[in-house]
LOTORZA-152194 format. One record per residue (C-alpha): residue number from 0; residue in one letter; x, y, z. Coordinates in steps of 0.5 Angstrom, whole numbers. Each point is the difference from the previous one (the first is absolute). Layout:
REM residues N
(r NUM "A" (X Y Z))
...
***
This chain:
REM residues 113
(r 0 "M" (-11 -27 -25))
(r 1 "P" (-5 -5 4))
(r 2 "K" (-4 4 6))
(r 3 "C" (-1 -4 6))
(r 4 "K" (-3 1 6))
(r 5 "I" (5 -2 7))
(r 6 "K" (0 -1 7))
(r 7 "V" (6 4 4))
(r 8 "R" (2 -2 6))
(r 9 "I" (5 4 5))
(r 10 "Q" (1 -2 6))
(r 11 "N" (5 2 5))
(r 12 "P" (0 3 9))
(r 13 "D" (-4 6 -2))
(r 14 "I" (-4 -2 -6))
(r 15 "D" (-4 -6 -2))
(r 16 "Q" (-4 2 -6))
(r 17 "T" (-3 -3 -7))
(r 18 "K" (-3 3 -6))
(r 19 "E" (-3 -1 -6))
(r 20 "V" (3 3 -5))
(r 21 "D" (0 0 -8))
(r 22 "A" (6 -1 -4))
(r 23 "I" (4 -2 -6))
(r 24 "L" (4 -6 -1))
(r 25 "L" (6 0 -5))
(r 26 "E" (4 -6 -1))
(r 27 "D" (5 1 5))
(r 28 "T" (-3 6 4))
(r 29 "I" (-7 2 4))
(r 30 "K" (-2 7 1))
(r 31 "Y" (-5 3 3))
(r 32 "L" (-2 7 4))
(r 33 "E" (-1 1 9))
(r 34 "E" (-3 5 2))
(r 35 "G" (3 6 1))
(r 36 "K" (2 -1 -7))
(r 37 "T" (7 -4 1))
(r 38 "H" (1 -4 -6))
(r 39 "V" (3 -7 2))
(r 40 "T" (4 -4 -5))
(r 41 "Y" (2 -8 2))
(r 42 "S" (4 -3 -5))
(r 43 "Y" (0 -8 0))
(r 44 "Q" (6 0 -4))
(r 45 "D" (4 2 5))
(r 46 "N" (-4 1 6))
(r 47 "S" (1 8 1))
(r 48 "L" (-6 4 3))
(r 49 "I" (-1 7 -3))
(r 50 "R" (-5 5 5))
(r 51 "E" (0 7 -3))
(r 52 "N" (-3 6 2))
(r 53 "K" (1 8 -1))
(r 54 "E" (4 0 6))
(r 55 "L" (3 -6 1))
(r 56 "K" (3 -6 -4))
(r 57 "M" (2 -7 3))
(r 58 "I" (4 -6 -4))
(r 59 "Y" (0 -7 4))
(r 60 "S" (4 -4 -4))
(r 61 "F" (-1 -7 4))
(r 62 "D" (5 -4 -4))
(r 63 "Q" (5 5 2))
(r 64 "N" (-2 0 8))
(r 65 "T" (0 8 -2))
(r 66 "G" (-5 6 1))
(r 67 "T" (1 7 -2))
(r 68 "V" (-5 6 1))
(r 69 "E" (1 7 -3))
(r 70 "I" (-4 6 2))
(r 71 "K" (-1 4 -6))
(r 72 "E" (0 7 4))
(r 73 "Y" (6 -1 3))
(r 74 "R" (3 -4 -6))
(r 75 "K" (3 -5 5))
(r 76 "T" (1 -7 0))
(r 77 "F" (0 -5 6))
(r 78 "D" (2 -7 0))
(r 79 "I" (-5 -4 4))
(r 80 "P" (3 -8 3))
(r 81 "L" (-4 -5 -2))
(r 82 "K" (0 -8 1))
(r 83 "V" (-5 -4 -3))
(r 84 "H" (-2 -6 3))
(r 85 "Q" (-4 -3 -6))
(r 86 "I" (-3 2 -6))
(r 87 "K" (-6 -5 -3))
(r 88 "K" (-2 -1 -7))
(r 89 "E" (-6 -3 -3))
(r 90 "K" (-2 3 -7))
(r 91 "Y" (-1 7 1))
(r 92 "D" (-1 -1 8))
(r 93 "V" (6 3 4))
(r 94 "E" (2 0 7))
(r 95 "I" (5 3 3))
(r 96 "Q" (3 0 8))
(r 97 "F" (5 5 2))
(r 98 "L" (3 3 5))
(r 99 "V" (1 8 -1))
(r 100 "E" (4 3 6))
(r 101 "E" (-1 -6 4))
(r 102 "S" (-7 0 -1))
(r 103 "P" (-4 -4 -3))
(r 104 "F" (-5 1 -6))
(r 105 "L" (-4 -5 -5))
(r 106 "Y" (-2 3 -7))
(r 107 "K" (-4 -4 -4))
(r 108 "I" (-3 0 -7))
(r 109 "E" (-7 -5 -2))
(r 110 "V" (-2 1 -7))
(r 111 "I" (-8 -1 1))
(r 112 "K" (-3 1 -7))
***
């Protein structure tokens, strides 16, 4: 499992943050840990993003234009409507522009080392 450094950017109407984090790059996935102990996995093969911590599990399936959020304490799962505008991939870098309930988002991973 090759380790690497990545730059992750998340942008929406409320947030525009870019962070450099350590990641593990596998054949078709990249995994990293966000602040607050949120585990993130992005699959290059099926264009899915999973973010999971003690309280929540979010799954965005960009190829299917679907999202789900599980609130673990209550064992409840909710569907979230997604609309993907654009997915750009270049080797292991990825940039996805999408809407969540009509709110625009940008998610970007750039492998820097």
